[in-house]
matplotlib code that plots the C-alpha trace (Angstrom):
import matplotlib.pyplot as plt

x = [151.2, 150.6, 148.1, 151.1, 152.8, 149.6, 149.0, 152.5, 151.8, 148.6, 150.5, 153.2, 150.7, 147.4, 144.2, 143.2, 139.8, 138.4, 137.1, 135.2, 136.4, 140.0, 142.9, 146.6, 147.4, 150.1, 150.4, 150.1, 151.3, 149.6, 152.0, 150.3, 147.3, 145.2, 145.9, 145.0, 141.8, 140.5, 140.3, 143.5, 142.2, 139.1, 141.1, 143.6, 140.8, 139.1, 142.2, 142.8, 139.2, 139.6, 143.1, 141.9, 139.2, 141.6, 144.2, 141.7, 140.6, 144.3, 144.7, 141.3, 142.7, 146.2, 145.1, 142.3, 144.4, 144.5, 140.9, 141.0, 143.5, 141.6, 138.7, 140.4, 140.6, 136.9, 136.4, 138.0, 141.6, 143.8, 147.0, 145.3, 144.4, 146.3, 149.9, 150.8, 147.9, 149.7, 152.9, 151.2, 148.9, 151.8, 153.4, 150.3, 149.8, 153.5, 153.6, 151.3, 153.5, 156.7, 155.2, 153.6, 156.9, 158.7, 156.1, 156.4, 159.6, 158.3, 154.9, 156.5, 158.4, 155.3, 153.5, 155.9, 156.1, 152.4, 150.5, 148.4, 145.1, 146.2, 148.3, 145.6, 143.1, 145.6, 146.6, 142.9, 142.1, 144.9, 143.0, 140.4, 142.8, 143.4, 139.7, 138.3, 141.0, 140.2, 136.5, 137.1, 139.8, 138.3, 135.5, 138.0, 138.8, 141.6, 143.6, 147.1, 148.7, 151.0, 148.1, 147.0, 150.5, 150.2, 146.9, 148.3, 151.1, 148.6, 146.9, 150.3, 149.5, 147.3, 150.3, 152.0, 149.0, 150.2, 153.4, 151.9, 149.1, 151.3, 153.7, 150.8, 149.0, 152.4, 152.3, 148.9, 149.2, 151.3, 153.9, 151.9, 148.9, 150.9, 151.4, 147.6, 146.8, 149.4, 148.2, 144.6, 145.8, 147.8, 145.2, 142.4, 144.5, 145.5, 141.9, 141.4, 143.1, 140.6, 137.6, 138.5, 139.1, 135.8, 133.6, 134.9, 134.2, 130.7, 130.4, 131.8, 129.4, 126.5, 127.7, 127.7, 124.3, 122.9, 124.4, 125.1, 128.5, 130.0, 132.8, 130.3, 129.0, 132.6, 133.4, 130.3, 131.3, 134.8, 133.5, 131.3, 134.2, 136.4, 133.6, 132.4, 135.2, 134.8, 132.1, 134.0, 137.2, 135.5, 134.0, 137.4, 139.1, 136.4, 136.3, 140.1, 140.0, 137.2, 137.8, 141.3, 144.1, 147.8, 150.4, 152.7, 155.4, 155.5, 158.7, 161.6, 164.8, 167.6, 170.1, 167.8, 167.0, 170.7, 171.4, 168.5, 169.8, 173.3, 172.3, 172.9, 169.7, 167.6, 168.7, 168.7, 165.1, 164.3, 165.6, 163.5, 160.3, 160.8, 160.1, 157.0, 155.2, 156.8, 155.4, 152.0, 151.6, 153.3, 151.2, 148.2, 148.6, 149.4, 147.0, 144.0, 146.2, 147.9, 144.6, 143.3, 146.5, 147.0, 143.2, 141.5, 138.6, 137.3, 135.9, 133.1, 132.2, 129.9, 129.8, 133.7, 134.0, 131.7, 133.7, 137.0, 137.9, 138.2, 141.4, 140.2, 140.6, 144.4, 144.5, 141.7, 143.6, 146.9, 145.3, 143.6, 146.7, 149.0, 147.9, 148.3, 151.9, 152.5, 150.8, 152.9, 156.0, 155.1, 154.7, 157.9, 160.4, 160.7, 159.6, 162.7, 161.7, 158.3, 160.0, 162.4, 159.5, 157.6, 160.4, 161.0, 157.2, 156.9, 159.6, 157.5, 154.4, 156.1, 156.8, 153.1, 152.1, 154.5, 152.9, 149.4, 150.5, 152.0, 148.7, 146.7, 144.6, 142.8, 141.6, 145.2, 146.5, 144.2, 144.8, 148.6, 148.3, 146.0, 148.7, 151.4, 149.2, 148.6, 152.3, 153.0, 150.4, 152.1, 155.5, 154.4, 153.4, 156.5, 159.0, 157.4, 157.4, 161.0, 162.1, 161.3, 162.6, 166.0, 166.4, 165.3, 167.7, 170.6, 169.7, 169.7, 173.0, 174.6, 173.1, 174.7, 178.0, 178.2, 176.1, 173.2, 169.9, 167.7, 164.6, 166.6, 167.9, 164.3, 163.1, 165.7, 164.9, 161.4, 162.4, 164.9, 162.4, 159.8, 162.3, 163.3, 159.6, 159.2, 162.3, 161.6, 158.0, 159.2, 161.8, 159.3, 156.8, 159.4, 160.0, 156.5, 157.4, 160.4, 158.3, 155.9, 158.7, 160.5, 157.2, 156.9, 160.5, 160.5, 157.5, 159.0, 162.5, 162.1, 158.5, 157.3, 156.9, 158.3, 161.8, 160.7, 158.7, 161.8, 163.9, 161.4, 161.9, 165.4, 165.3, 162.9, 165.4, 168.2, 166.1, 165.4, 169.2, 169.7, 167.1, 169.0, 172.4, 171.5, 168.8, 168.9, 172.5, 172.6, 176.3, 175.9, 172.6, 174.0, 177.2, 175.6, 172.0, 171.9, 168.2, 166.8, 165.3, 163.4, 162.8, 159.1, 158.4]
y = [-118.1, -115.3, -112.6, -110.1, -112.4, -112.9, -109.1, -108.6, -111.1, -109.4, -106.1, -107.6, -109.6, -107.8, -109.4, -108.3, -106.8, -107.7, -104.7, -105.0, -101.8, -101.5, -99.8, -99.8, -102.5, -101.2, -104.4, -107.8, -111.1, -114.0, -116.5, -115.7, -118.2, -115.8, -112.9, -115.2, -116.6, -113.2, -111.6, -112.0, -115.1, -113.3, -110.4, -112.5, -114.5, -111.3, -109.9, -113.3, -113.3, -109.8, -110.5, -113.6, -111.7, -109.0, -111.3, -113.5, -110.5, -109.7, -113.1, -112.5, -109.5, -110.8, -113.7, -111.9, -111.7, -115.4, -115.4, -112.0, -113.1, -116.2, -113.9, -110.8, -112.3, -112.9, -109.3, -107.9, -107.2, -108.0, -108.7, -111.6, -113.4, -115.6, -116.9, -114.1, -114.8, -117.4, -115.5, -112.2, -114.0, -115.5, -112.0, -110.5, -113.0, -113.0, -109.2, -109.3, -112.2, -110.0, -107.0, -109.0, -110.7, -107.3, -105.9, -108.7, -107.4, -103.9, -105.2, -107.3, -104.4, -102.1, -103.9, -102.8, -99.3, -98.5, -101.0, -103.8, -102.1, -99.0, -101.0, -103.6, -100.9, -99.3, -102.5, -103.5, -100.1, -100.3, -103.3, -100.8, -99.4, -102.5, -103.4, -100.0, -99.5, -102.9, -102.2, -99.0, -100.0, -103.5, -101.3, -99.5, -102.0, -99.8, -99.8, -101.0, -103.9, -101.4, -100.1, -103.5, -104.3, -101.4, -102.7, -106.1, -104.6, -102.9, -106.2, -107.2, -105.2, -108.1, -110.4, -108.2, -108.6, -112.1, -111.0, -108.1, -110.3, -113.2, -110.7, -109.1, -112.3, -113.8, -111.2, -112.0, -115.7, -117.7, -120.0, -123.1, -121.7, -119.8, -122.5, -123.1, -119.5, -118.9, -122.0, -120.8, -117.3, -118.7, -121.1, -118.6, -116.3, -119.0, -120.0, -116.7, -118.0, -120.8, -118.6, -116.2, -118.9, -120.5, -117.4, -115.2, -117.6, -118.0, -114.1, -113.7, -116.5, -114.5, -111.5, -113.3, -114.8, -111.2, -109.7, -113.0, -114.4, -111.3, -108.9, -106.7, -109.7, -110.6, -107.1, -106.9, -110.1, -108.9, -105.6, -107.6, -109.7, -106.6, -104.9, -107.9, -107.4, -103.7, -103.9, -106.5, -104.5, -101.4, -103.7, -105.1, -101.8, -100.2, -103.3, -103.3, -99.7, -100.0, -103.4, -104.5, -103.8, -102.8, -104.0, -101.4, -103.8, -105.3, -103.1, -104.0, -105.3, -104.2, -106.7, -109.7, -108.7, -108.3, -111.8, -113.3, -111.7, -112.9, -116.4, -118.7, -120.9, -117.9, -118.1, -121.9, -121.8, -119.1, -121.3, -124.3, -122.1, -121.3, -124.9, -125.0, -121.7, -120.5, -123.6, -123.1, -119.5, -119.8, -122.8, -121.2, -118.2, -120.1, -123.1, -121.5, -120.4, -123.8, -125.7, -123.3, -123.5, -127.2, -128.3, -125.7, -128.1, -127.6, -124.3, -126.3, -127.8, -125.1, -126.3, -126.5, -123.0, -121.7, -123.5, -122.1, -125.5, -126.7, -124.6, -123.5, -127.1, -126.7, -123.8, -125.3, -128.5, -126.7, -124.4, -127.0, -129.2, -126.3, -126.8, -130.5, -129.9, -127.9, -130.7, -133.4, -131.2, -131.0, -134.7, -135.6, -133.3, -130.1, -130.6, -131.7, -135.2, -134.0, -131.4, -134.0, -136.2, -133.3, -132.4, -136.0, -136.4, -133.1, -134.2, -137.4, -135.2, -133.2, -136.4, -137.4, -134.0, -134.6, -138.0, -136.5, -133.9, -136.6, -138.6, -135.4, -136.5, -133.7, -136.0, -137.3, -133.6, -132.3, -135.3, -134.8, -131.0, -131.6, -134.1, -131.4, -128.7, -131.1, -131.5, -127.8, -127.2, -129.7, -128.4, -124.9, -125.9, -128.0, -125.5, -122.5, -124.8, -125.4, -121.7, -121.1, -124.5, -123.8, -120.4, -121.7, -124.6, -122.2, -119.8, -122.5, -123.7, -120.2, -119.5, -122.6, -121.7, -118.0, -118.3, -116.3, -116.2, -118.8, -116.5, -113.8, -116.3, -117.6, -114.0, -113.3, -116.5, -115.4, -112.1, -113.6, -116.1, -113.3, -111.4, -114.5, -115.4, -112.1, -112.6, -116.3, -115.4, -112.8, -115.0, -117.8, -115.6, -114.4, -118.1, -118.1, -115.2, -117.1, -120.2, -118.5, -116.6, -120.0, -121.3, -118.2, -118.1, -121.9, -121.5, -118.5, -119.8, -123.5, -123.8, -125.9, -125.7, -129.2, -128.1, -125.7, -128.6, -130.8, -128.2, -128.0, -131.7, -131.4, -128.3, -130.2, -133.0, -130.5, -128.9, -132.3, -132.7, -129.4, -130.4, -133.6, -132.0, -129.3, -130.8, -134.5, -135.7, -136.7, -135.8, -132.3, -131.7, -132.8, -130.8, -127.5, -127.6, -130.1, -129.8, -129.4, -132.7, -132.2, -128.5, -127.8, -124.0]
z = [-134.2, -131.7, -132.2, -132.7, -135.1, -137.1, -137.2, -138.7, -141.4, -142.2, -142.5, -144.8, -147.0, -147.1, -148.4, -151.9, -152.7, -156.1, -158.1, -161.3, -162.8, -164.1, -162.1, -161.3, -158.9, -156.5, -154.6, -156.4, -154.8, -156.5, -154.8, -151.4, -151.1, -149.1, -151.4, -154.4, -152.9, -151.4, -154.9, -156.8, -158.6, -159.8, -160.9, -162.8, -164.7, -165.5, -167.3, -168.9, -170.3, -171.8, -173.0, -174.8, -176.5, -177.7, -178.8, -180.6, -182.6, -183.4, -185.0, -186.7, -188.5, -188.9, -191.2, -193.0, -196.1, -196.3, -197.4, -199.2, -201.8, -202.8, -203.9, -205.3, -208.7, -208.8, -207.5, -210.7, -209.6, -212.6, -210.6, -208.9, -212.2, -214.4, -213.7, -211.5, -209.0, -206.9, -206.4, -205.6, -203.2, -201.3, -201.2, -199.9, -197.2, -196.1, -195.5, -192.3, -191.0, -191.4, -189.8, -187.0, -186.3, -186.2, -183.7, -181.3, -179.5, -178.9, -177.9, -175.2, -173.8, -174.0, -171.1, -168.3, -169.8, -170.4, -168.4, -169.6, -169.6, -171.6, -174.1, -174.6, -175.5, -177.9, -179.6, -180.1, -181.5, -184.2, -185.7, -187.0, -189.6, -191.7, -191.6, -192.6, -195.2, -196.8, -196.8, -198.7, -201.2, -202.1, -203.7, -206.0, -208.8, -210.1, -206.8, -207.3, -205.7, -203.7, -201.7, -200.8, -199.7, -197.3, -196.0, -195.5, -193.6, -191.4, -190.7, -189.2, -186.1, -185.1, -185.0, -182.5, -179.9, -179.1, -177.4, -175.4, -174.3, -173.1, -171.5, -169.6, -168.5, -167.2, -164.4, -163.2, -162.3, -159.7, -161.0, -160.5, -162.6, -165.1, -167.7, -167.9, -168.1, -170.9, -172.7, -172.6, -173.7, -176.6, -177.8, -177.6, -179.9, -182.3, -182.6, -184.4, -187.5, -187.7, -187.0, -189.8, -192.2, -191.4, -191.1, -194.0, -196.9, -195.5, -195.4, -198.9, -200.1, -198.6, -200.6, -203.8, -203.1, -202.6, -205.8, -207.7, -208.5, -210.1, -209.3, -207.6, -205.5, -204.4, -203.6, -201.4, -199.7, -199.0, -197.7, -195.3, -194.4, -193.4, -191.5, -189.6, -187.0, -186.4, -183.7, -181.8, -182.1, -180.5, -177.8, -177.0, -176.8, -174.6, -172.4, -171.9, -170.9, -168.5, -166.9, -167.2, -164.7, -164.8, -162.3, -161.0, -160.1, -163.7, -164.5, -166.7, -165.2, -167.5, -166.2, -166.6, -170.2, -171.0, -169.6, -171.5, -174.8, -174.3, -173.3, -176.2, -175.3, -176.0, -179.7, -179.8, -178.6, -181.1, -183.9, -182.7, -182.5, -186.2, -186.8, -184.6, -184.4, -187.7, -189.4, -187.8, -188.8, -192.2, -193.3, -191.8, -194.0, -197.0, -196.7, -198.4, -201.4, -201.7, -201.8, -204.5, -206.5, -206.4, -206.6, -208.7, -209.5, -206.0, -207.2, -208.7, -205.3, -203.8, -200.3, -200.1, -201.5, -198.9, -196.2, -197.5, -198.9, -195.3, -194.8, -191.4, -190.1, -190.1, -187.6, -185.6, -184.7, -184.3, -181.8, -179.7, -179.6, -178.3, -174.6, -175.0, -176.0, -172.8, -170.7, -172.3, -171.6, -167.9, -167.7, -169.4, -167.7, -169.7, -173.3, -175.1, -175.8, -177.1, -179.3, -180.8, -181.7, -183.2, -185.6, -186.9, -187.3, -189.2, -191.7, -192.3, -192.6, -195.4, -197.2, -197.0, -198.4, -201.5, -202.0, -201.9, -204.6, -206.7, -206.6, -206.8, -203.8, -202.1, -199.1, -198.5, -199.0, -196.3, -194.0, -194.3, -193.6, -190.6, -189.2, -189.8, -188.0, -185.1, -184.7, -184.9, -182.1, -179.9, -180.8, -179.9, -176.4, -175.7, -177.0, -175.1, -172.0, -172.3, -172.1, -168.4, -167.5, -169.1, -167.5, -164.1, -164.3, -165.2, -162.6, -159.9, -161.1, -161.0, -157.6, -156.2, -157.6, -156.5, -153.3, -154.6, -152.7, -154.3, -154.2, -156.0, -158.6, -159.2, -159.8, -162.2, -164.0, -164.5, -165.9, -168.2, -169.3, -169.9, -172.1, -174.0, -174.8, -176.5, -178.8, -179.4, -180.4, -182.8, -184.5, -184.7, -186.4, -188.8, -189.7, -191.0, -193.4, -194.5, -195.1, -197.3, -199.3, -199.8, -201.3, -203.6, -204.7, -205.3, -207.6, -209.4, -210.1, -210.0, -211.5, -208.5, -204.7, -204.3, -203.6, -200.9, -199.2, -199.5, -197.8, -195.0, -194.4, -194.1, -191.9, -189.5, -189.1, -188.4, -185.7, -184.2, -184.1, -182.4, -179.8, -179.1, -179.1, -176.5, -174.4, -174.6, -174.5, -170.9, -170.3, -171.7, -169.9, -166.6, -167.1, -168.4, -167.1, -164.3, -163.4, -166.9, -167.0, -163.7, -163.3, -163.4, -163.2]

ax = plt.figure().add_subplot(projection="3d")
ax.plot(x, y, z, "-o")
ax.set_aspect("equal")
plt.show()
């Protein structure tokens, strides 16, 4: 290359200077290797680290009610005692899921409008309201359940953080590294469920140790459990405002969003994500309550009570296996085979849970649920990996048919996939709400949650059939999405 040509390239693709403090990035081109290595990589990883921290706290607060409801009866709240306790607990833990699901779509669109730095600071700050509100009202024994339903709804703000965080980080990394970055971001957030379900029972146990096992002691423990996240939330908000960046070019493309919303595969994948992420979040929220309801004798085992009856293990294994599901999808051509295997195995896992209930075996019950959580984690990774693959394959096919520029088609595919991820994530989280409501309504009207579990097993098999129908029948795949099996974006 001549000196003149080299100068032109440098003008077109300038080097990037890393800066520790946050700012608006008017030029961002992570696909250029020199740009990436000269400072782009450090900037991307800086934003990822701060994003993971904030999103993790979002999940911490989102699931706080899974532990609160198992202790409110002991804290003196009448509506959480007796026969009504189980149904009220499932209602209180399902409200945050519903609100979090509803917020995922606007949170996805908020990043292009407000910038990643400002919106991450805002979304982190919103977590203060449910924590401070809970710390106050948990010390008012006459507070009605309606007030706590409002506080549970406020905790749902933590569920929306996932979509804004994923949308923001997707802009920072090149295609070849985006899968790993999003996997780390998602797993870091999902781990917040396990951390809350492990840490809060220990904090509550500390409160009962200080004041003894009395309503006052449980209220002290619950107050501590609500306030423990406050300093970290303040740190996350300030850290985002000072050190994160916003990308000027991360603007919405109305045409691409319209194409994504009218694409049937967007809604097929949303349905499948109900079976993977919906199961993960629904069972994560319900698991502590289910253990307490089905094995009340564990209340006499002090170490298990302090460890939340080991409920945290479910979310823990589900979070760690999510990146593994994405990795398997990369190795096996798009994720459809992995997703099909997950759904069939999930149906079998439900059968094992029902056997454990019939035998009244807590070890078998715990093992069956852990298997189910492992499968949901793998399925979360594989289904999420399928989405950009599908849109890329369709865009390539359309570009070939109409003579569109391949680069333009690829850019449109990325924007469509980004829009689809927000909707799919929202529908998947809403599936968690439906799962909990099915358990609650089955218990109210049929006197048992067994029919609901049976319905889940059937639904998982239906989802497996849908996966095969749309993405594994070779003739259909070749005709409609010719490069689906091989696309790797």
